C-alpha positions as CSV (number, residue, x, y, z in Angstrom):
1,M,-7.6,28.0,-2.8
2,T,-8.4,26.9,-6.4
3,A,-6.8,24.1,-8.3
4,T,-5.2,24.6,-11.5
5,A,-6.4,21.9,-14.2
6,M,-4.1,19.7,-16.4
7,P,-4.3,19.6,-20.6
8,K,-6.4,16.6,-21.0
9,T,-3.2,15.4,-22.9
10,A,-0.6,15.7,-19.6
11,H,-3.6,13.4,-18.0
12,A,-2.8,11.3,-20.9
13,G,0.9,11.3,-19.9
14,V,0.7,10.5,-16.5
15,R,-2.1,7.6,-17.0
16,A,0.3,6.0,-19.4
17,Q,3.3,6.9,-17.2
18,L,1.7,5.2,-13.8
19,T,0.6,2.3,-16.1
20,E,3.9,1.8,-17.2
21,E,5.3,2.1,-13.6
22,L,3.0,-0.8,-12.2
23,L,3.2,-2.9,-14.9
24,S,7.1,-2.5,-14.4
25,S,6.1,-3.9,-10.5
26,Y,4.6,-6.5,-11.7
27,R,7.5,-7.4,-13.3
28,T,9.9,-7.1,-10.2
29,E,7.8,-8.4,-7.8
30,R,6.1,-12.0,-9.0
31,R,4.2,-12.2,-6.0
32,A,2.0,-9.5,-6.3
33,I,0.3,-10.5,-9.5
34,A,-2.2,-13.2,-9.1
35,V,-0.8,-16.1,-11.4
36,S,0.5,-18.3,-8.3
37,K,-2.4,-18.2,-5.6
38,R,0.5,-19.7,-3.3
39,Y,1.7,-16.0,-2.4
40,L,-2.2,-14.0,-2.8
41,P,-3.3,-13.0,1.0
42,S,-6.7,-13.4,2.6
43,R,-9.5,-11.3,0.9
44,D,-9.5,-10.3,4.7
45,A,-6.0,-9.5,5.3
46,I,-6.1,-7.3,2.0
47,V,-9.4,-5.3,3.5
48,E,-8.0,-4.7,7.0
49,I,-4.5,-3.4,5.1
50,L,-6.6,-1.2,2.9
51,G,-8.0,0.1,5.8
52,L,-5.2,0.4,7.6
53,M,-3.3,2.5,4.2
54,L,-6.3,4.5,4.0
55,D,-6.4,5.3,8.0
56,L,-2.6,6.3,7.1
57,M,-3.4,8.5,4.4
58,Y,-6.5,10.5,5.7
59,P,-5.6,10.5,9.8
60,G,-9.0,11.2,11.5
61,Y,-11.1,10.6,8.0
62,F,-11.1,6.9,7.9
63,G,-10.2,4.8,11.0
64,R,-9.9,6.8,14.3
65,R,-11.9,9.9,14.0
66,D,-10.4,11.3,17.0
67,V,-6.7,11.7,16.3
68,S,-5.8,15.1,17.5
69,A,-2.6,16.9,16.3
70,E,-0.8,16.2,19.7
71,G,-1.6,12.5,18.8
72,L,-0.8,12.1,15.3
73,A,2.6,10.4,15.7
74,K,1.7,8.2,18.2
75,H,-1.8,7.0,16.0
76,V,0.8,7.1,13.0
77,A,2.9,4.7,14.6
78,A,0.2,2.6,16.0
79,R,-1.1,2.1,12.6
80,V,2.1,1.5,10.8
81,D,3.0,-1.2,14.0
82,E,-0.6,-2.5,12.8
83,L,0.6,-2.4,9.2
84,E,3.6,-4.6,9.1
85,H,1.7,-7.2,11.8
86,A,-1.3,-7.4,9.3
87,A,1.1,-8.1,6.3
88,I,3.1,-10.6,8.2
89,G,0.4,-12.4,9.6
90,D,-1.1,-13.3,6.4
91,N,2.6,-14.1,4.9
92,L,2.5,-10.9,2.9
93,A,5.9,-10.0,3.8
94,I,6.7,-9.8,0.5
95,G,10.4,-10.1,0.2
96,D,10.9,-13.1,2.7
97,D,11.7,-15.3,-0.5
98,P,15.4,-13.9,-1.3
99,A,14.6,-16.6,-4.6
100,V,11.5,-14.3,-5.5
101,S,12.5,-10.6,-4.7
102,G,15.7,-10.2,-3.2
103,H,14.6,-8.3,-0.1
104,G,13.6,-8.0,3.1
105,A,10.1,-7.6,4.4
106,L,8.6,-5.1,4.3
107,S,11.4,-3.1,2.3
């Protein structure tokens, strides 16, 4: 299978859109940026959370290497549970303070 290359101008448009979406998310969730260190998780928590996310995005490549097709649902459910506990354990549950964000944990 061959990939179709996007024209450079299309890449520029995608980059601009992604940049704007990230900036917009920073404006709507104030705890996601490093302006107030009070809401930032520890580096160890960030590393753990990113590792879990990589394992969810690429099961069998990151994290456990023995994931089978039959065990994939159980594996994904366990990683999601670990991700939730990692986020809550480091008080990273975005949305716990309605005055800041207006939504519930991990929503």
